SELO-957278 format. One record per residue: residue number from 1; x, y, z of N, C-alpha, C in turn; residue in one letter. Coordinates in steps of 0.05 Angstrom, whole numbers, padded with zeros to 5 digits. Each point is the difference from the previous one (the first is absolute). Last residue first. Example, Ala and Ser with C-alpha at 12.3 -4.5 7.8 and 13.67 -1.06 7.14 Angstrom:
BEGIN
SITE,2,00257,-00045,00142,00016,00024,00001,-00015,00022,00014,s
SITE,1,00006,-00115,-00001,-00018,00024,00000,00018,00024,00000,a
END
This chain:
BEGIN
SITE,88,-01028,01524,01941,00000,00004,00029,00011,-00025,00014,s
SITE,87,00028,00035,-00102,-00020,-00016,00014,00002,00006,00030,q
SITE,86,00059,00034,-00071,-00025,00014,00002,-00023,-00016,00013,g
SITE,85,00099,-00016,-00016,-00018,-00009,-00021,-00027,00014,00000,y
SITE,84,00065,00014,00068,00012,00009,-00026,-00019,-00006,-00023,k
SITE,83,-00025,-00032,00084,-00001,00029,00000,00011,00011,-00026,k
SITE,82,00006,-00092,00014,-00027,00008,-00006,-00004,00030,00001,y
SITE,81,00085,-00038,00022,-00007,-00005,-00028,-00028,00009,-00007,i
SITE,80,00047,00002,00089,00002,00023,-00018,-00013,-00004,-00027,n
SITE,79,00004,-00067,00071,-00009,00024,00014,00000,00024,-00018,r
SITE,78,00034,-00085,-00030,-00030,00000,00002,-00010,00025,00014,r
SITE,77,00092,-00001,-00057,-00009,-00010,00026,-00030,00004,00002,h
SITE,76,00037,-00007,-00100,00006,00015,00024,-00010,-00014,00025,g
SITE,75,-00005,00009,-00118,00011,-00018,00021,00006,00017,00024,v
SITE,74,-00060,00003,-00102,00011,00013,00023,00011,-00021,00020,m
SITE,73,-00034,-00021,-00091,-00005,00029,00002,00015,00014,00022,q
SITE,72,00006,-00092,-00068,00006,00009,00027,-00003,00030,00000,i
SITE,71,-00045,-00077,-00065,00014,00026,00000,00003,00010,00028,k
SITE,70,-00019,-00096,-00059,-00002,00012,00026,00017,00026,-00001,i
SITE,69,-00048,-00076,-00076,00019,00022,00007,-00007,00010,00029,k
SITE,68,-00044,-00062,-00071,00021,-00013,00016,00021,00021,00008,k
SITE,67,-00085,00013,-00049,00026,00004,-00014,00023,-00012,00016,n
SITE,66,-00089,-00008,00035,-00003,-00006,-00029,00027,00002,-00015,g
SITE,65,-00008,00025,00093,-00001,-00029,-00004,00000,-00007,-00029,k
SITE,64,00034,00084,00058,-00014,-00004,-00025,00001,-00030,-00008,d
SITE,63,00016,00073,00088,00001,-00029,-00008,-00017,-00003,-00025,f
SITE,62,00056,00080,00064,-00022,-00005,-00018,00004,-00029,-00011,l
SITE,61,00037,00043,00098,00005,-00009,-00027,-00026,-00001,-00016,l
SITE,60,00060,00024,00099,-00025,00007,-00014,00005,-00006,-00029,i
SITE,59,00047,-00036,00094,00005,00006,-00028,-00028,00005,-00012,v
SITE,58,00044,00002,00107,-00021,-00005,-00020,00010,00008,-00027,r
SITE,57,00040,-00028,00108,00001,00015,-00025,-00022,-00008,-00019,y
SITE,56,00024,-00041,00086,-00011,00026,00006,00000,00018,-00025,d
SITE,55,00006,-00099,-00023,00005,00008,00027,-00015,00027,00006,g
SITE,54,-00017,-00018,-00086,00026,-00011,00004,00009,00009,00028,v
SITE,53,-00094,-00002,-00069,00012,00003,00026,00027,-00014,00001,r
SITE,52,-00064,00046,-00081,00016,-00024,00007,00013,00006,00027,l
SITE,51,-00090,00042,-00061,00023,00003,00018,00012,-00027,00005,k
SITE,50,-00061,00054,-00083,00002,-00022,00019,00023,00006,00018,f
SITE,49,-00069,00066,-00068,00026,-00012,00009,-00004,-00023,00019,e
SITE,48,-00068,00062,-00041,00007,-00024,-00016,00025,-00014,00009,p
SITE,47,-00069,00052,00067,00020,00007,-00020,00005,-00025,-00017,t
SITE,46,-00059,00002,00079,-00006,00025,-00014,00021,00009,-00021,g
SITE,45,00032,-00072,00071,-00028,00010,-00002,-00001,00027,-00015,q
SITE,44,00074,-00080,-00017,-00005,00023,00018,-00028,00011,-00005,m
SITE,43,00041,-00104,-00012,-00012,00023,-00013,-00003,00022,00020,k
SITE,42,00076,-00078,00007,-00027,00007,00009,-00009,00025,-00015,e
SITE,41,00080,-00087,-00013,-00009,00028,00000,-00029,00003,00009,i
SITE,40,00049,-00086,-00010,00014,00018,00018,-00011,00028,00003,f
SITE,39,-00033,-00074,-00058,00004,-00012,00026,00011,00020,00021,h
SITE,38,-00010,00021,-00093,-00026,00001,00014,00002,-00013,00028,e
SITE,37,00075,-00001,-00064,-00004,00025,00015,-00026,00000,00016,p
SITE,36,00067,-00072,-00044,-00028,-00001,00009,-00006,00025,00017,n
SITE,35,00084,-00008,-00047,-00012,-00025,-00009,-00030,-00001,00007,e
SITE,34,00057,00075,00026,-00001,-00002,-00029,-00015,-00025,-00010,k
SITE,33,00022,00026,00093,-00027,00004,-00010,-00002,-00003,-00030,i
SITE,32,00085,-00008,00047,-00019,-00021,00007,-00027,00003,-00013,q
SITE,31,00065,00069,-00007,00008,-00024,-00017,-00019,-00023,00005,e
SITE,30,-00009,00075,00055,-00009,00006,-00027,00006,-00022,-00019,i
SITE,29,00034,-00007,00086,-00029,-00004,00000,-00012,00006,-00027,k
SITE,28,00092,00016,00013,-00005,-00028,00001,-00030,-00006,-00001,d
SITE,27,00027,00090,00006,00006,-00011,-00026,-00005,-00030,-00001,l
SITE,26,-00009,00042,00083,-00021,00010,-00018,00005,-00012,-00028,v
SITE,25,00066,-00017,00064,-00025,-00015,00007,-00023,00008,-00019,r
SITE,24,00081,00048,-00007,00004,-00027,-00009,-00025,-00017,00005,e
SITE,23,00003,00087,00034,-00003,00001,-00029,00003,-00028,-00012,a
SITE,22,00016,00009,00092,-00028,00005,-00006,-00005,-00001,-00030,v
SITE,21,00089,-00004,00030,-00014,-00025,00007,-00030,00002,-00006,d
SITE,20,00055,00079,-00013,00006,-00022,-00019,-00016,-00025,00006,f
SITE,19,-00042,00094,00025,00023,-00015,00010,00004,-00025,-00018,a
SITE,18,-00051,00080,-00047,-00004,-00018,00022,00027,-00013,00009,l
SITE,17,-00012,00059,-00077,00003,00014,00026,-00003,-00018,00024,k
SITE,16,-00013,-00030,-00091,00029,00005,00005,00004,00014,00026,e
SITE,15,-00089,-00015,-00030,00013,-00025,00007,00029,00005,00007,l
SITE,14,-00049,00072,-00035,-00008,-00006,00028,00013,-00026,00010,e
SITE,13,00013,00023,-00090,00014,00019,00017,-00006,-00006,00029,d
SITE,12,-00048,-00046,-00064,00027,-00010,00001,00017,00017,00017,a
SITE,11,-00087,00028,-00015,00000,-00024,00017,00028,-00012,00002,s
SITE,10,-00017,00075,-00057,00001,00008,00028,00000,-00025,00018,n
SITE,9,-00007,-00014,-00094,00026,00011,00007,00001,00007,00030,l
SITE,8,-00062,-00080,-00032,-00001,00030,-00003,00026,00010,00010,e
SITE,7,-00007,-00101,-00036,00003,00018,00022,-00005,00029,-00008,w
SITE,6,-00027,-00110,-00029,00007,00027,-00010,00001,00019,00024,e
SITE,5,-00004,-00114,-00025,00001,00021,00020,00010,00026,-00013,i
SITE,4,-00052,-00096,-00035,00021,00020,-00005,-00002,00022,00021,f
SITE,3,-00033,-00107,00011,-00008,00027,-00006,00025,00018,-00005,y
SITE,2,-00005,-00110,-00018,00002,00020,00021,-00008,00028,-00011,s
SITE,1,-00031,-00105,-00025,00014,00023,-00011,00000,00022,00022,m
END
């Protein structure tokens, strides 16, 4: 059974600001993780969030294994995403 993907409003807006080819790669990767997210995501230190790498871009997400839900929090380039998120 695949996981349900939920988007925060600001994360959907961030995705729309990306170049079309980058946004398409991010969406393709998110579709891939629906079947086996633990294979693709990494836990972030000191927070409940996880990160998904898509080339030079990152997707910050919450992973709820019990409810089979993935909530996309943020999407952006790796050089900016952690600053926006408040991580060093």
